[in-house]
N, C-alpha and C positions, 0 to 999 in steps of 0.2 A: 546931414551926415553924408560924407563922400566915401565910396567904396572902390576897391580894385579887385577884379576877378582875374586870377591867374589860371590859365588852362594849360596843363602840361599834357602833351600827347606823344605817343610813340608810333602813330600810324594814321591810316586813312580814317576819316570820319564816316562811320556807318549810319549815323542817325542825323544827317545833315539838315533835313527838314525840321526836326525837333530842335536842333541847335539854333537854327535861324529863328524859329518861332520864339524860343526862349530869349534870344538876344533882343528881338524886336519888343517883346514884352517888357524887358528891363530898361528900354530907352526913356521911360518916364522918370527914371531915377538918376541921380548923379553917379555915374559909374564909368570906369575905364576898364577895358578888357585887354589883357595881354595874353597872346597865344605863343607858346614855345613848343617847337617840334624837336623831339629828342630822337637821335638815331638817323638812319639813312633811308627811311621810307619815303613814299611819294606824298608830299605835303601840298600838292597843287590845289586841293579842295579848300585848304585854309585861305587861299587868296579870295575865295568867294566871301568869306566872313569879313574881310577888311573893307569891303564895299567901296573900294577906290574907283571902280568903273561904273557902278550903279548902286542905287539905294537898296538896302535889304528890305524885303517884303515878306511878311509871314504867310502862312497857308491860307489865311482868310483875306489876303489882299491889303492888310494894314501895313503901311510903310514905317520904317524905323524913324 
């Protein structure tokens, strides 16, 4: 079974480490994650989650 996770956010991620850990944990499942920023806040931290520049790694060093 395939899943899509839609994250709607209106601001800065305050729990970035926990978010990255959760995303890495989910990589063993068929999943697409869509992040939508709502409003005019600073969404630059969201670019960390797209892992375009480097692989996501959780707090224990496990890569995505």
